[in-house]
C-alpha positions as CSV (number, residue, x, y, z in Angstrom):
1,M,-17.6,13.0,23.6
2,T,-18.7,10.8,20.9
3,L,-15.9,8.4,19.3
4,R,-16.2,9.3,15.4
5,S,-15.1,7.3,12.5
6,D,-12.0,9.9,11.8
7,H,-10.8,9.8,15.2
8,V,-10.5,5.9,15.0
9,A,-8.7,6.6,11.5
10,G,-6.6,9.3,12.8
11,I,-5.1,7.3,15.8
12,F,-4.7,4.4,13.8
13,F,-2.4,6.5,11.1
14,V,-0.5,8.2,13.9
15,A,0.3,4.8,15.6
16,L,1.4,3.6,12.1
17,G,3.5,6.5,11.7
18,L,5.0,6.1,14.9
19,L,5.7,2.4,14.0
20,V,7.5,3.3,10.6
21,F,9.7,5.7,12.9
22,A,10.8,3.3,15.0
23,L,11.5,0.7,12.3
24,S,13.3,3.3,10.3
25,G,15.7,4.6,13.6
26,D,18.5,2.5,12.5
27,L,18.8,4.0,9.2
28,P,20.8,7.3,8.4
29,F,18.9,10.2,7.8
30,G,21.6,12.4,5.8
31,T,21.2,15.9,4.9
32,L,18.9,17.6,2.2
33,S,22.0,17.8,-0.3
34,S,23.0,13.9,0.5
35,P,19.8,12.3,1.7
36,G,20.4,8.8,3.6
37,A,18.3,5.9,3.4
38,G,16.3,6.9,6.3
39,M,15.0,10.3,5.2
40,M,12.1,9.1,3.1
41,P,10.6,6.7,5.5
42,K,10.8,9.4,8.2
43,L,9.7,12.4,6.3
44,M,6.4,10.1,4.9
45,A,6.0,9.1,8.6
46,G,5.9,12.5,9.8
47,L,3.6,13.6,7.2
48,M,1.3,10.7,7.6
49,I,1.3,11.7,11.4
50,A,0.6,15.6,10.8
51,F,-2.2,14.8,8.3
52,A,-3.8,12.3,10.9
53,V,-3.6,14.9,13.7
54,M,-5.4,16.9,11.4
55,I,-8.1,14.5,10.7
56,I,-8.6,14.0,14.4
57,I,-8.7,17.7,15.0
58,T,-11.9,18.0,12.5
59,A,-13.4,14.7,13.1
60,N,-16.5,16.5,14.7
61,T,-18.1,16.4,11.2
62,S,-17.8,12.8,10.4
63,R,-20.4,10.0,11.4
64,P,-20.0,8.4,14.7
65,F,-18.0,5.1,14.7
66,I,-20.9,3.3,15.8
67,E,-23.0,4.1,12.8
68,I,-20.6,2.7,10.2
69,D,-21.8,0.3,7.9
70,W,-19.6,-3.0,7.9
71,S,-21.6,-4.9,5.3
72,D,-18.7,-4.5,2.7
73,R,-16.0,-5.8,5.3
74,W,-15.6,-9.2,3.2
75,H,-14.5,-7.3,0.3
76,A,-12.0,-5.3,2.0
77,I,-10.8,-8.7,3.9
78,L,-10.3,-10.2,0.3
79,V,-8.6,-7.3,-1.0
80,A,-6.2,-7.1,1.8
81,S,-5.6,-10.7,2.0
82,T,-4.7,-11.2,-1.8
83,T,-2.1,-8.1,-1.4
84,A,-0.6,-9.5,1.6
85,I,0.0,-12.9,-0.2
86,A,1.5,-11.1,-3.2
87,I,3.7,-9.1,-0.9
88,F,5.1,-12.3,0.5
89,A,5.5,-14.1,-2.7
90,Y,7.1,-11.0,-4.4
91,Q,10.8,-11.8,-3.6
92,K,10.5,-15.6,-4.3
93,V,8.3,-15.3,-7.8
94,G,9.4,-11.8,-9.0
95,F,7.9,-8.8,-10.2
96,L,6.1,-9.7,-13.6
97,I,4.5,-12.8,-12.4
98,T,3.4,-11.6,-8.9
99,M,2.0,-8.6,-10.3
100,S,0.1,-10.1,-13.1
101,F,-1.2,-12.6,-10.6
102,L,-2.2,-10.0,-8.1
103,V,-3.8,-7.7,-10.7
104,F,-5.6,-10.5,-12.3
105,T,-6.8,-11.9,-9.0
106,L,-7.9,-8.6,-7.8
107,L,-10.2,-8.2,-11.1
108,V,-11.4,-11.5,-11.5
109,L,-12.3,-13.1,-7.7
110,V,-12.5,-9.4,-6.1
111,E,-14.3,-7.3,-8.8
112,R,-15.9,-10.4,-10.9
113,R,-14.5,-9.1,-14.1
114,N,-14.5,-11.1,-17.7
115,A,-11.1,-13.4,-16.9
116,L,-9.7,-13.0,-20.6
117,I,-10.1,-9.3,-20.5
118,A,-8.7,-9.3,-17.0
119,A,-5.7,-11.5,-18.2
120,V,-5.0,-9.3,-21.0
121,Y,-5.2,-6.2,-18.8
122,S,-3.2,-7.4,-16.0
123,I,-0.3,-8.7,-18.4
124,A,-0.3,-5.3,-20.2
125,L,-0.6,-3.2,-17.0
126,T,2.5,-5.4,-15.5
127,L,4.6,-5.2,-18.8
128,F,4.0,-1.4,-18.9
129,A,5.0,-0.9,-15.3
130,Y,8.0,-3.3,-15.8
131,W,9.1,-0.9,-18.4
132,L,8.5,2.4,-16.7
133,F,10.2,1.4,-13.7
134,G,12.7,-1.6,-14.5
135,K,13.8,0.0,-17.9
136,A,13.1,3.7,-18.1
137,L,13.7,4.7,-14.5
138,K,16.1,2.0,-14.0
139,A,14.7,0.7,-10.5
140,P,15.8,-2.8,-9.3
141,L,12.9,-4.9,-9.6
142,E,12.8,-8.5,-8.2
143,R,13.5,-11.1,-10.9
144,G,12.3,-14.2,-8.8
145,F,13.2,-17.7,-9.4
146,L,12.7,-17.6,-13.0
147,W,14.8,-14.7,-13.8
148,F,12.0,-12.4,-15.2
C-alpha cells in the first residue's frame, strides 16, 4: 500500500480530534436544551474525526506522500510561527493591538504587500471585527494591558 498525502492528513486530524476530546473531558457536556461548556469542543472534535476518516477512506485518489513538493515550506512555517506568537501575546496585549499586528505582519512580511496599505487594511479589519464581535455580538474580547 502506498502512503498518500490524504492518509497523512487524515491521521493527523484524527489525532488532533482525539486530543481535543481528551482536553475537553472535564468540561460538562450538558443537554441539547441546555448545552454545557464541553458540547462545542466535543461536537467539533467528533465532526473533525468523522471527516478525517472519510478523507482516509477516499485517499486513493490523492498523490503519494513522497511526491509532495515542499518548496513552499518556509512560507508555511512563517505563517504558523507568526500566528503562534499572536496567540501567546493575545491575553497580555489585547485583541485590538494583537490582531492589528497579526494582519499587518502577515500582509507585509509573508505576502510582501505595501506597508501603508497593509497598515490601513489591518486597522480597518480589526476595528470591524471588534465592532462585530465585541459590540454587536457582545462577545468578551481581551483588553490587554492598555485596556483596549
